[in-house]
All heavy atoms as a GROMACS GRO file, in nm:
protein
  567
    1ARG      N    1  17.508  -2.930  12.062
    1ARG     CA    2  17.427  -3.049  12.040
    1ARG      C    3  17.282  -3.013  12.014
    1ARG      O    4  17.219  -3.074  11.929
    1ARG     CB    5  17.436  -3.142  12.161
    1ARG     CG    6  17.567  -3.212  12.171
    1ARG     CD    7  17.568  -3.311  12.287
    1ARG     NE    8  17.704  -3.353  12.309
    1ARG     CZ    9  17.770  -3.332  12.420
    1ARG    NH1   10  17.716  -3.269  12.521
    1ARG    NH2   11  17.893  -3.375  12.432
    2ASP      N   12  17.228  -2.918  12.090
    2ASP     CA   13  17.088  -2.879  12.074
    2ASP      C   14  17.058  -2.828  11.933
    2ASP      O   15  16.948  -2.846  11.883
    2ASP     CB   16  17.048  -2.772  12.175
    2ASP     CG   17  17.042  -2.826  12.317
    2ASP    OD1   18  17.039  -2.950  12.334
    2ASP    OD2   19  17.041  -2.745  12.410
    3HIS      N   20  17.156  -2.769  11.871
    3HIS     CA   21  17.136  -2.712  11.738
    3HIS      C   22  17.186  -2.804  11.628
    3HIS      O   23  17.185  -2.767  11.511
    3HIS     CB   24  17.205  -2.575  11.728
    3HIS     CG   25  17.148  -2.476  11.823
    3HIS    ND1   26  17.024  -2.419  11.803
    3HIS    CD2   27  17.195  -2.425  11.940
    3HIS    CE1   28  16.997  -2.337  11.903
    3HIS    NE2   29  17.099  -2.338  11.987
    4ARG      N   30  17.232  -2.923  11.664
    4ARG     CA   31  17.279  -3.025  11.570
    4ARG      C   32  17.386  -2.973  11.474
    4ARG      O   33  17.380  -2.993  11.354
    4ARG     CB   34  17.161  -3.084  11.494
    4ARG     CG   35  17.063  -3.155  11.584
    4ARG     CD   36  16.947  -3.208  11.509
    4ARG     NE   37  16.882  -3.100  11.438
    4ARG     CZ   38  16.752  -3.085  11.427
    4ARG    NH1   39  16.672  -3.171  11.480
    4ARG    NH2   40  16.701  -2.983  11.362
    5LEU      N   41  17.484  -2.905  11.529
    5LEU     CA   42  17.592  -2.849  11.448
    5LEU      C   43  17.714  -2.941  11.438
    5LEU      O   44  17.810  -2.908  11.370
    5LEU     CB   45  17.636  -2.713  11.504
    5LEU     CG   46  17.532  -2.603  11.494
    5LEU    CD1   47  17.580  -2.478  11.564
    5LEU    CD2   48  17.498  -2.574  11.350
    6GLY      N   49  17.709  -3.056  11.505
    6GLY     CA   50  17.822  -3.148  11.503
    6GLY      C   51  17.872  -3.183  11.363
    6GLY      O   52  17.992  -3.176  11.337
    7PRO      N   53  17.782  -3.219  11.270
    7PRO     CA   54  17.829  -3.252  11.135
    7PRO      C   55  17.900  -3.134  11.067
    7PRO      O   56  18.003  -3.152  11.002
    7PRO     CB   57  17.701  -3.288  11.060
    7PRO     CG   58  17.609  -3.338  11.167
    7PRO     CD   59  17.640  -3.251  11.287
    8LEU      N   60  17.847  -3.016  11.084
    8LEU     CA   61  17.910  -2.897  11.024
    8LEU      C   62  18.046  -2.870  11.090
    8LEU      O   63  18.144  -2.840  11.021
    8LEU     CB   64  17.820  -2.775  11.040
    8LEU     CG   65  17.876  -2.643  10.987
    8LEU    CD1   66  17.900  -2.651  10.837
    8LEU    CD2   67  17.782  -2.529  11.019
    9LEU      N   68  18.051  -2.884  11.221
    9LEU     CA   69  18.177  -2.863  11.292
    9LEU      C   70  18.280  -2.968  11.253
    9LEU      O   71  18.399  -2.938  11.239
    9LEU     CB   72  18.153  -2.862  11.442
    9LEU     CG   73  18.072  -2.742  11.492
    9LEU    CD1   74  18.030  -2.764  11.636
    9LEU    CD2   75  18.150  -2.614  11.476
   10HIS      N   76  18.235  -3.091  11.230
   10HIS     CA   77  18.327  -3.196  11.183
   10HIS      C   78  18.387  -3.157  11.048
   10HIS      O   79  18.505  -3.178  11.023
   10HIS     CB   80  18.256  -3.330  11.172
   10HIS     CG   81  18.338  -3.435  11.104
   10HIS    ND1   82  18.447  -3.493  11.165
   10HIS    CD2   83  18.329  -3.489  10.981
   10HIS    CE1   84  18.501  -3.581  11.081
   10HIS    NE2   85  18.431  -3.580  10.969
   11HIS      N   86  18.303  -3.103  10.962
   11HIS     CA   87  18.350  -3.060  10.829
   11HIS      C   88  18.459  -2.953  10.842
   11HIS      O   89  18.550  -2.947  10.761
   11HIS     CB   90  18.232  -3.008  10.747
   11HIS     CG   91  18.266  -2.969  10.609
   11HIS    ND1   92  18.300  -3.062  10.512
   11HIS    CD2   93  18.274  -2.849  10.550
   11HIS    CE1   94  18.328  -2.998  10.399
   11HIS    NE2   95  18.312  -2.869  10.420
   12GLN      N   96  18.450  -2.872  10.946
   12GLN     CA   97  18.549  -2.766  10.970
   12GLN      C   98  18.665  -2.815  11.057
   12GLN      O   99  18.761  -2.742  11.078
   12GLN     CB  100  18.483  -2.646  11.038
   12GLN     CG  101  18.377  -2.580  10.955
   12GLN     CD  102  18.432  -2.521  10.826
   12GLN    OE1  103  18.541  -2.467  10.824
   12GLN    NE2  104  18.356  -2.534  10.718
   13ALA      N  105  18.658  -2.937  11.108
   13ALA     CA  106  18.756  -2.988  11.204
   13ALA      C  107  18.901  -2.980  11.158
   13ALA      O  108  18.988  -2.952  11.240
   13ALA     CB  109  18.721  -3.131  11.244
   14PRO      N  110  18.935  -3.003  11.030
   14PRO     CA  111  19.077  -2.992  10.993
   14PRO      C  112  19.139  -2.857  11.031
   14PRO      O  113  19.254  -2.851  11.074
   14PRO     CB  114  19.077  -3.014  10.843
   14PRO     CG  115  18.958  -3.101  10.819
   14PRO     CD  116  18.854  -3.053  10.919
   15ALA      N  117  19.062  -2.753  11.019
   15ALA     CA  118  19.113  -2.620  11.054
   15ALA      C  119  19.117  -2.600  11.206
   15ALA      O  120  19.185  -2.510  11.254
   15ALA     CB  121  19.026  -2.513  10.990
   16LEU      N  122  19.045  -2.684  11.278
   16LEU     CA  123  19.033  -2.669  11.423
   16LEU      C  124  19.111  -2.774  11.502
   16LEU      O  125  19.099  -2.780  11.624
   16LEU     CB  126  18.885  -2.679  11.463
   16LEU     CG  127  18.789  -2.581  11.398
   16LEU    CD1  128  18.646  -2.618  11.434
   16LEU    CD2  129  18.820  -2.440  11.439
   17GLN      N  130  19.190  -2.857  11.437
   17GLN     CA  131  19.256  -2.971  11.501
   17GLN      C  132  19.323  -2.935  11.633
   17GLN      O  133  19.304  -3.004  11.732
   17GLN     CB  134  19.360  -3.033  11.406
   17GLN     CG  135  19.302  -3.111  11.292
   17GLN     CD  136  19.236  -3.241  11.334
   17GLN    OE1  137  19.268  -3.299  11.436
   17GLN    NE2  138  19.141  -3.286  11.254
   18ALA      N  139  19.402  -2.832  11.635
   18ALA     CA  140  19.480  -2.798  11.755
   18ALA      C  141  19.392  -2.745  11.867
   18ALA      O  142  19.426  -2.759  11.985
   18ALA     CB  143  19.588  -2.697  11.720
   19ALA      N  144  19.280  -2.684  11.835
   19ALA     CA  145  19.199  -2.615  11.934
   19ALA      C  146  19.088  -2.702  11.995
   19ALA      O  147  19.030  -2.664  12.096
   19ALA     CB  148  19.138  -2.491  11.873
   20VAL      N  149  19.060  -2.818  11.934
   20VAL     CA  150  18.946  -2.899  11.979
   20VAL      C  151  18.995  -3.031  12.036
   20VAL      O  152  19.073  -3.102  11.971
   20VAL     CB  153  18.850  -2.924  11.861
   20VAL    CG1  154  18.734  -3.012  11.903
   20VAL    CG2  155  18.799  -2.793  11.804
   21PRO      N  156  18.950  -3.068  12.154
   21PRO     CA  157  18.991  -3.196  12.214
   21PRO      C  158  18.948  -3.315  12.126
   21PRO      O  159  18.844  -3.311  12.059
   21PRO     CB  160  18.916  -3.200  12.348
   21PRO     CG  161  18.880  -3.058  12.376
   21PRO     CD  162  18.863  -2.992  12.243
   22ALA      N  163  19.028  -3.420  12.129
   22ALA     CA  164  19.002  -3.538  12.045
   22ALA      C  165  18.864  -3.598  12.071
   22ALA      O  166  18.797  -3.640  11.977
   22ALA     CB  167  19.111  -3.641  12.068
   23ALA      N  168  18.822  -3.602  12.195
   23ALA     CA  169  18.690  -3.660  12.227
   23ALA      C  170  18.578  -3.583  12.159
   23ALA      O  171  18.482  -3.642  12.108
   23ALA     CB  172  18.669  -3.663  12.378
   24LEU      N  173  18.590  -3.453  12.155
   24LEU     CA  174  18.488  -3.371  12.091
   24LEU      C  175  18.493  -3.388  11.939
   24LEU      O  176  18.388  -3.398  11.874
   24LEU     CB  177  18.507  -3.224  12.129
   24LEU     CG  178  18.396  -3.128  12.088
   24LEU    CD1  179  18.259  -3.175  12.135
   24LEU    CD2  180  18.425  -2.989  12.143
   25ARG      N  181  18.613  -3.395  11.883
   25ARG     CA  182  18.626  -3.421  11.739
   25ARG      C  183  18.564  -3.556  11.702
   25ARG      O  184  18.496  -3.568  11.600
   25ARG     CB  185  18.773  -3.416  11.696
   25ARG     CG  186  18.831  -3.276  11.692
   25ARG     CD  187  18.964  -3.270  11.618
   25ARG     NE  188  19.057  -3.377  11.650
   25ARG     CZ  189  19.154  -3.370  11.739
   25ARG    NH1  190  19.172  -3.258  11.807
   25ARG    NH2  191  19.235  -3.472  11.761
   26ASP      N  192  18.583  -3.656  11.788
   26ASP     CA  193  18.524  -3.788  11.764
   26ASP      C  194  18.371  -3.782  11.768
   26ASP      O  195  18.303  -3.846  11.688
   26ASP     CB  196  18.574  -3.889  11.867
   26ASP     CG  197  18.721  -3.923  11.849
   26ASP    OD1  198  18.779  -3.891  11.742
   26ASP    OD2  199  18.779  -3.981  11.943
   27GLU      N  200  18.319  -3.704  11.862
   27GLU     CA  201  18.174  -3.686  11.871
   27GLU      C  202  18.119  -3.621  11.744
   27GLU      O  203  18.016  -3.662  11.691
   27GLU     CB  204  18.140  -3.601  11.994
   27GLU     CG  205  17.993  -3.582  12.018
   27GLU     CD  206  17.965  -3.499  12.140
   27GLU    OE1  207  18.039  -3.508  12.240
   27GLU    OE2  208  17.867  -3.422  12.136
   28TRP      N  209  18.191  -3.518  11.695
   28TRP     CA  210  18.149  -3.452  11.572
   28TRP      C  211  18.155  -3.546  11.453
   28TRP      O  212  18.067  -3.545  11.367
   28TRP     CB  213  18.236  -3.330  11.546
   28TRP     CG  214  18.218  -3.218  11.642
   28TRP    CD1  215  18.118  -3.202  11.735
   28TRP    CD2  216  18.303  -3.105  11.658
   28TRP    NE1  217  18.136  -3.087  11.805
   28TRP    CE2  218  18.248  -3.024  11.761
   28TRP    CE3  219  18.419  -3.063  11.596
   28TRP    CZ2  220  18.307  -2.906  11.801
   28TRP    CZ3  221  18.478  -2.944  11.636
   28TRP    CH2  222  18.422  -2.867  11.738
   29ALA      N  223  18.258  -3.630  11.449
   29ALA     CA  224  18.271  -3.726  11.339
   29ALA      C  225  18.155  -3.826  11.340
   29ALA      O  226  18.100  -3.860  11.234
   29ALA     CB  227  18.405  -3.799  11.348
   30SER      N  228  18.116  -3.870  11.459
   30SER     CA  229  18.004  -3.961  11.472
   30SER      C  230  17.875  -3.894  11.426
   30SER      O  231  17.794  -3.953  11.354
   30SER     CB  232  17.990  -4.007  11.616
   30SER     OG  233  17.878  -4.090  11.631
   31ALA      N  234  17.856  -3.769  11.466
   31ALA     CA  235  17.737  -3.694  11.423
   31ALA      C  236  17.736  -3.676  11.272
   31ALA      O  237  17.631  -3.685  11.208
   31ALA     CB  238  17.734  -3.557  11.492
   32PHE      N  239  17.853  -3.655  11.213
   32PHE     CA  240  17.865  -3.640  11.068
   32PHE      C  241  17.823  -3.769  10.998
   32PHE      O  242  17.746  -3.766  10.902
   32PHE     CB  243  18.009  -3.603  11.032
   32PHE     CG  244  18.031  -3.580  10.885
   32PHE    CD1  245  18.006  -3.456  10.829
   32PHE    CD2  246  18.078  -3.681  10.803
   32PHE    CE1  247  18.026  -3.433  10.695
   32PHE    CE2  248  18.099  -3.659  10.668
   32PHE     CZ  249  18.073  -3.535  10.614
   33ARG      N  250  17.871  -3.883  11.048
   33ARG     CA  251  17.834  -4.013  10.988
   33ARG      C  252  17.684  -4.037  11.000
   33ARG      O  253  17.620  -4.082  10.904
   33ARG     CB  254  17.913  -4.126  11.054
   33ARG     CG  255  18.057  -4.134  11.007
   33ARG     CD  256  18.126  -4.260  11.058
   33ARG     NE  257  18.134  -4.266  11.204
   33ARG     CZ  258  18.227  -4.206  11.277
   33ARG    NH1  259  18.321  -4.135  11.218
   33ARG    NH2  260  18.226  -4.218  11.408
   34CYS      N  261  17.627  -4.008  11.115
   34CYS     CA  262  17.483  -4.027  11.135
   34CYS      C  263  17.402  -3.938  11.041
   34CYS      O  264  17.302  -3.982  10.982
   34CYS     CB  265  17.444  -4.001  11.280
   34CYS     SG  266  17.501  -4.127  11.394
   35ALA      N  267  17.445  -3.814  11.027
   35ALA     CA  268  17.374  -3.721  10.938
   35ALA      C  269  17.385  -3.766  10.792
   35ALA      O  270  17.289  -3.756  10.716
   35ALA     CB  271  17.431  -3.580  10.954
   36ALA      N  272  17.502  -3.819  10.754
   36ALA     CA  273  17.520  -3.867  10.617
   36ALA      C  274  17.429  -3.987  10.590
   36ALA      O  275  17.366  -3.996  10.484
   36ALA     CB  276  17.666  -3.904  10.593
   37MET      N  277  17.419  -4.078  10.686
   37MET     CA  278  17.332  -4.194  10.669
   37MET      C  279  17.185  -4.152  10.661
   37MET      O  280  17.109  -4.204  10.579
   37MET     CB  281  17.353  -4.293  10.785
   37MET     CG  282  17.487  -4.362  10.782
   37MET     SD  283  17.518  -4.455  10.630
   37MET     CE  284  17.396  -4.583  10.645
   38ARG      N  285  17.147  -4.059  10.744
   38ARG     CA  286  17.008  -4.010  10.742
   38ARG      C  287  16.979  -3.942  10.608
   38ARG      O  288  16.872  -3.961  10.550
   38ARG     CB  289  16.985  -3.912  10.857
   38ARG     CG  290  16.848  -3.851  10.858
   38ARG     CD  291  16.741  -3.953  10.896
   38ARG     NE  292  16.612  -3.887  10.897
   38ARG     CZ  293  16.504  -3.936  10.838
   38ARG    NH1  294  16.506  -4.053  10.780
   38ARG    NH2  295  16.391  -3.871  10.842
   39SER      N  296  17.073  -3.867  10.558
   39SER     CA  297  17.056  -3.801  10.429
   39SER      C  298  17.036  -3.903  10.317
   39SER      O  299  16.952  -3.886  10.229
   39SER     CB  300  17.177  -3.712  10.399
   39SER     OG  301  17.163  -3.651  10.273
   40LEU      N  302  17.113  -4.012  10.320
   40LEU     CA  303  17.099  -4.117  10.219
   40LEU      C  304  16.962  -4.186  10.230
   40LEU      O  305  16.901  -4.219  10.128
   40LEU     CB  306  17.211  -4.219  10.232
   40LEU     CG  307  17.349  -4.170  10.189
   40LEU    CD1  308  17.455  -4.273  10.225
   40LEU    CD2  309  17.352  -4.139  10.040
   41GLN      N  310  16.915  -4.205  10.353
   41GLN     CA  311  16.783  -4.265  10.372
   41GLN      C  312  16.673  -4.175  10.315
   41GLN      O  313  16.581  -4.223  10.248
   41GLN     CB  314  16.757  -4.292  10.520
   41GLN     CG  315  16.843  -4.401  10.578
   41GLN     CD  316  16.834  -4.406  10.730
   41GLN    OE1  317  16.798  -4.308  10.795
   41GLN    NE2  318  16.869  -4.521  10.787
   42VAL      N  319  16.684  -4.047  10.341
   42VAL     CA  320  16.586  -3.952  10.290
   42VAL      C  321  16.592  -3.947  10.138
   42VAL      O  322  16.488  -3.944  10.070
   42VAL     CB  323  16.607  -3.812  10.352
   42VAL    CG1  324  16.523  -3.707  10.284
   42VAL    CG2  325  16.578  -3.815  10.501
   43GLN      N  326  16.712  -3.948  10.083
   43GLN     CA  327  16.728  -3.947   9.938
   43GLN      C  328  16.663  -4.071   9.877
   43GLN      O  329  16.593  -4.062   9.776
   43GLN     CB  330  16.874  -3.939   9.899
   43GLN     CG  331  16.895  -3.927   9.750
   43GLN     CD  332  17.042  -3.917   9.713
   43GLN    OE1  333  17.130  -3.955   9.789
   43GLN    NE2  334  17.068  -3.865   9.595
   44ARG      N  335  16.685  -4.186   9.938
   44ARG     CA  336  16.626  -4.310   9.887
   44ARG      C  337  16.474  -4.300   9.887
   44ARG      O  338  16.408  -4.339   9.789
   44ARG     CB  339  16.671  -4.428   9.973
   44ARG     CG  340  16.611  -4.558   9.929
   44ARG     CD  341  16.662  -4.673  10.014
   44ARG     NE  342  16.601  -4.796   9.971
   44ARG     CZ  343  16.553  -4.887  10.052
   44ARG    NH1  344  16.560  -4.870  10.183
   44ARG    NH2  345  16.499  -4.996  10.006
   45THR      N  346  16.416  -4.250   9.994
   45THR     CA  347  16.271  -4.235  10.002
   45THR      C  348  16.220  -4.140   9.894
   45THR      O  349  16.118  -4.167   9.829
   45THR     CB  350  16.230  -4.184  10.142
   45THR    OG1  351  16.275  -4.279  10.239
   45THR    CG2  352  16.081  -4.166  10.153
   46LEU      N  353  16.291  -4.031   9.872
   46LEU     CA  354  16.251  -3.936   9.768
   46LEU      C  355  16.257  -4.000   9.630
   46LEU      O  356  16.165  -3.983   9.549
   46LEU     CB  357  16.342  -3.812   9.773
   46LEU     CG  358  16.313  -3.702   9.672
   46LEU    CD1  359  16.172  -3.646   9.692
   46LEU    CD2  360  16.416  -3.592   9.685
   47VAL      N  361  16.361  -4.077   9.603
   47VAL     CA  362  16.374  -4.145   9.473
   47VAL      C  363  16.261  -4.248   9.456
   47VAL      O  364  16.200  -4.256   9.350
   47VAL     CB  365  16.513  -4.210   9.459
   47VAL    CG1  366  16.518  -4.306   9.341
   47VAL    CG2  367  16.620  -4.103   9.445
   48GLN      N  368  16.232  -4.324   9.561
   48GLN     CA  369  16.125  -4.423   9.553
   48GLN      C  370  15.990  -4.356   9.527
   48GLN      O  371  15.911  -4.404   9.445
   48GLN     CB  372  16.118  -4.505   9.682
   48GLN     CG  373  16.233  -4.602   9.698
   48GLN     CD  374  16.233  -4.670   9.833
   48GLN    OE1  375  16.188  -4.615   9.933
   48GLN    NE2  376  16.286  -4.792   9.837
   49ALA      N  377  15.962  -4.247   9.597
   49ALA     CA  378  15.836  -4.175   9.577
   49ALA      C  379  15.828  -4.119   9.436
   49ALA      O  380  15.723  -4.127   9.370
   49ALA     CB  381  15.823  -4.063   9.680
   50SER      N  382  15.939  -4.066   9.387
   50SER     CA  383  15.943  -4.010   9.252
   50SER      C  384  15.916  -4.118   9.148
   50SER      O  385  15.839  -4.098   9.053
   50SER     CB  386  16.078  -3.944   9.226
   50SER     OG  387  16.085  -3.894   9.095
   51ARG      N  388  15.980  -4.233   9.164
   51ARG     CA  389  15.958  -4.344   9.069
   51ARG      C  390  15.814  -4.393   9.073
   51ARG      O  391  15.756  -4.424   8.969
   51ARG     CB  392  16.054  -4.458   9.100
   51ARG     CG  393  16.196  -4.426   9.061
   51ARG     CD  394  16.290  -4.540   9.094
   51ARG     NE  395  16.427  -4.506   9.057
   51ARG     CZ  396  16.533  -4.569   9.100
   51ARG    NH1  397  16.522  -4.671   9.184
   51ARG    NH2  398  16.653  -4.531   9.061
   52ALA      N  399  15.756  -4.402   9.192
   52ALA     CA  400  15.618  -4.448   9.205
   52ALA      C  401  15.523  -4.352   9.136
   52ALA      O  402  15.431  -4.394   9.064
   52ALA     CB  403  15.582  -4.464   9.352
   53MET      N  404  15.543  -4.222   9.156
   53MET     CA  405  15.455  -4.124   9.092
   53MET      C  406  15.474  -4.124   8.941
   53MET      O  407  15.377  -4.114   8.866
   53MET     CB  408  15.479  -3.985   9.151
   53MET     CG  409  15.423  -3.973   9.292
   53MET     SD  410  15.429  -3.807   9.358
   53MET     CE  411  15.599  -3.798   9.412
   54ALA      N  412  15.598  -4.138   8.895
   54ALA     CA  413  15.624  -4.142   8.752
   54ALA      C  414  15.558  -4.265   8.690
   54ALA      O  415  15.502  -4.257   8.580
   54ALA     CB  416  15.774  -4.142   8.726
   55ALA      N  417  15.564  -4.378   8.758
   55ALA     CA  418  15.502  -4.500   8.707
   55ALA      C  419  15.351  -4.486   8.694
   55ALA      O  420  15.289  -4.549   8.608
   55ALA     CB  421  15.536  -4.618   8.799
   56LEU      N  422  15.291  -4.402   8.778
   56LEU     CA  423  15.147  -4.377   8.772
   56LEU      C  424  15.112  -4.261   8.680
   56LEU      O  425  14.995  -4.224   8.667
   56LEU     CB  426  15.094  -4.350   8.913
   56LEU     CG  427  15.102  -4.468   9.010
   56LEU    CD1  428  15.068  -4.423   9.151
   56LEU    CD2  429  15.010  -4.581   8.964
   57GLY      N  430  15.213  -4.202   8.619
   57GLY     CA  431  15.190  -4.090   8.528
   57GLY      C  432  15.157  -3.960   8.599
   57GLY      O  433  15.095  -3.872   8.541
   58ILE      N  434  15.198  -3.946   8.723
   58ILE     CA  435  15.168  -3.826   8.800
   58ILE      C  436  15.286  -3.729   8.788
   58ILE      O  437  15.399  -3.763   8.822
   58ILE     CB  438  15.146  -3.861   8.949
   58ILE    CG1  439  15.026  -3.956   8.963
   58ILE    CG2  440  15.126  -3.734   9.032
   58ILE    CD1  441  15.010  -4.013   9.103
   59ASP      N  442  15.257  -3.610   8.737
   59ASP     CA  443  15.361  -3.507   8.732
   59ASP      C  444  15.395  -3.465   8.875
   59ASP      O  445  15.306  -3.450   8.959
   59ASP     CB  446  15.313  -3.384   8.655
   59ASP     CG  447  15.300  -3.411   8.506
   59ASP    OD1  448  15.373  -3.500   8.456
   59ASP    OD2  449  15.218  -3.345   8.441
   60HIS      N  450  15.523  -3.446   8.901
   60HIS     CA  451  15.565  -3.411   9.036
   60HIS      C  452  15.699  -3.339   9.031
   60HIS      O  453  15.769  -3.342   8.929
   60HIS     CB  454  15.577  -3.537   9.123
   60HIS     CG  455  15.678  -3.634   9.070
   60HIS    ND1  456  15.652  -3.717   8.963
   60HIS    CD2  457  15.805  -3.661   9.107
   60HIS    CE1  458  15.759  -3.791   8.937
   60HIS    NE2  459  15.854  -3.758   9.023
   61ALA      N  460  15.731  -3.275   9.140
   61ALA     CA  461  15.860  -3.206   9.152
   61ALA      C  462  15.898  -3.202   9.300
   61ALA      O  463  15.813  -3.184   9.387
   61ALA     CB  464  15.851  -3.065   9.097
   62ALA      N  465  16.027  -3.220   9.327
   62ALA     CA  466  16.077  -3.205   9.463
   62ALA      C  467  16.110  -3.058   9.483
   62ALA      O  468  16.179  -2.997   9.402
   62ALA     CB  469  16.202  -3.292   9.482
   63LEU      N  470  16.060  -3.002   9.589
   63LEU     CA  471  16.078  -2.859   9.614
   63LEU      C  472  16.166  -2.834   9.735
   63LEU      O  473  16.184  -2.919   9.821
   63LEU     CB  474  15.942  -2.793   9.637
   63LEU     CG  475  15.841  -2.810   9.525
   63LEU    CD1  476  15.708  -2.749   9.566
   63LEU    CD2  477  15.891  -2.747   9.396
   64LYS      N  478  16.218  -2.714   9.739
   64LYS     CA  479  16.292  -2.662   9.854
   64LYS      C  480  16.407  -2.753   9.893
   64LYS      O  481  16.493  -2.784   9.812
   64LYS     CB  482  16.198  -2.634   9.970
   64LYS     CG  483  16.093  -2.530   9.937
   64LYS     CD  484  16.003  -2.506  10.054
   64LYS     CE  485  16.028  -2.368  10.108
   64LYS     NZ  486  15.957  -2.339  10.227
   65GLY      N  487  16.411  -2.798  10.018
   65GLY     CA  488  16.523  -2.875  10.069
   65GLY      C  489  16.550  -3.004   9.993
   65GLY      O  490  16.664  -3.043   9.974
   66ALA      N  491  16.444  -3.071   9.949
   66ALA     CA  492  16.462  -3.197   9.876
   66ALA      C  493  16.544  -3.175   9.749
   66ALA      O  494  16.633  -3.253   9.717
   66ALA     CB  495  16.327  -3.257   9.842
   67TRP      N  496  16.515  -3.071   9.676
   67TRP     CA  497  16.590  -3.043   9.554
   67TRP      C  498  16.728  -2.989   9.587
   67TRP      O  499  16.828  -3.033   9.531
   67TRP     CB  500  16.514  -2.943   9.467
   67TRP     CG  501  16.581  -2.920   9.336
   67TRP    CD1  502  16.560  -2.989   9.220
   67TRP    CD2  503  16.683  -2.824   9.306
   67TRP    NE1  504  16.642  -2.942   9.122
   67TRP    CE2  505  16.720  -2.840   9.172
   67TRP    CE3  506  16.749  -2.726   9.380
   67TRP    CZ2  507  16.816  -2.762   9.110
   67TRP    CZ3  508  16.845  -2.649   9.318
   67TRP    CH2  509  16.877  -2.668   9.185
   68LEU      N  510  16.733  -2.895   9.677
   68LEU     CA  511  16.861  -2.832   9.710
   68LEU      C  512  16.963  -2.930   9.766
   68LEU      O  513  17.082  -2.919   9.738
   68LEU     CB  514  16.839  -2.719   9.812
   68LEU     CG  515  16.775  -2.592   9.759
   68LEU    CD1  516  16.742  -2.499   9.875
   68LEU    CD2  517  16.867  -2.525   9.661
   69ALA      N  518  16.917  -3.026   9.843
   69ALA     CA  519  17.009  -3.120   9.908
   69ALA      C  520  17.096  -3.196   9.810
   69ALA      O  521  17.211  -3.226   9.838
   69ALA     CB  522  16.931  -3.217   9.997
   70TRP      N  523  17.042  -3.224   9.692
   70TRP     CA  524  17.119  -3.306   9.596
   70TRP      C  525  17.157  -3.233   9.468
   70TRP      O  526  17.235  -3.286   9.389
   70TRP     CB  527  17.042  -3.434   9.566
   70TRP     CG  528  17.030  -3.515   9.691
   70TRP    CD1  529  17.131  -3.585   9.750
   70TRP    CD2  530  16.916  -3.530   9.773
   70TRP    NE1  531  17.086  -3.642   9.865
   70TRP    CE2  532  16.954  -3.611   9.883
   70TRP    CE3  533  16.785  -3.485   9.768
   70TRP    CZ2  534  16.867  -3.649   9.982
   70TRP    CZ3  535  16.698  -3.522   9.867
   70TRP    CH2  536  16.740  -3.602   9.974
   71HIS      N  537  17.103  -3.115   9.448
   71HIS     CA  538  17.136  -3.044   9.323
   71HIS      C  539  17.194  -2.906   9.345
   71HIS      O  540  17.269  -2.858   9.261
   71HIS     CB  541  17.010  -3.031   9.236
   71HIS     CG  542  16.950  -3.163   9.201
   71HIS    ND1  543  17.006  -3.247   9.109
   71HIS    CD2  544  16.840  -3.226   9.248
   71HIS    CE1  545  16.933  -3.356   9.100
   71HIS    NE2  546  16.832  -3.347   9.182
   72GLY      N  547  17.160  -2.843   9.452
   72GLY     CA  548  17.200  -2.705   9.473
   72GLY      C  549  17.333  -2.686   9.548
   72GLY      O  550  17.393  -2.580   9.541
   73TYR      N  551  17.375  -2.791   9.619
   73TYR     CA  552  17.497  -2.779   9.698
   73TYR      C  553  17.604  -2.873   9.645
   73TYR      O  554  17.572  -2.982   9.599
   73TYR     CB  555  17.470  -2.814   9.845
   73TYR     CG  556  17.365  -2.727   9.910
   73TYR    CD1  557  17.250  -2.782   9.961
   73TYR    CD2  558  17.382  -2.590   9.917
   73TYR    CE1  559  17.154  -2.701  10.020
   73TYR    CE2  560  17.287  -2.508   9.975
   73TYR     CZ  561  17.172  -2.565  10.027
   73TYR     OH  562  17.077  -2.487  10.085
   74ALA      N  563  17.726  -2.831   9.656
   74ALA     CA  564  17.838  -2.918   9.610
   74ALA      C  565  17.852  -3.038   9.701
   74ALA      O  566  17.819  -3.038   9.815
   74ALA     CB  567  17.967  -2.838   9.611
   0.00000   0.00000   0.00000
């Protein structure tokens, strides 16, 4: 929990079904849903900021995690 690995562990859960108690799998699934919602919120904010800057004619680019989150990973 301290390292926020629940979403990643949920992604691996099909391979771990027999070894992980149902309560823990449910906790990971909840963490996965929360992380997905947070990611969508961050993406929305990035798109809004990009549109606002473009409307003002300001050149801009999303760097590092912002770009990688939606373009660099499957």
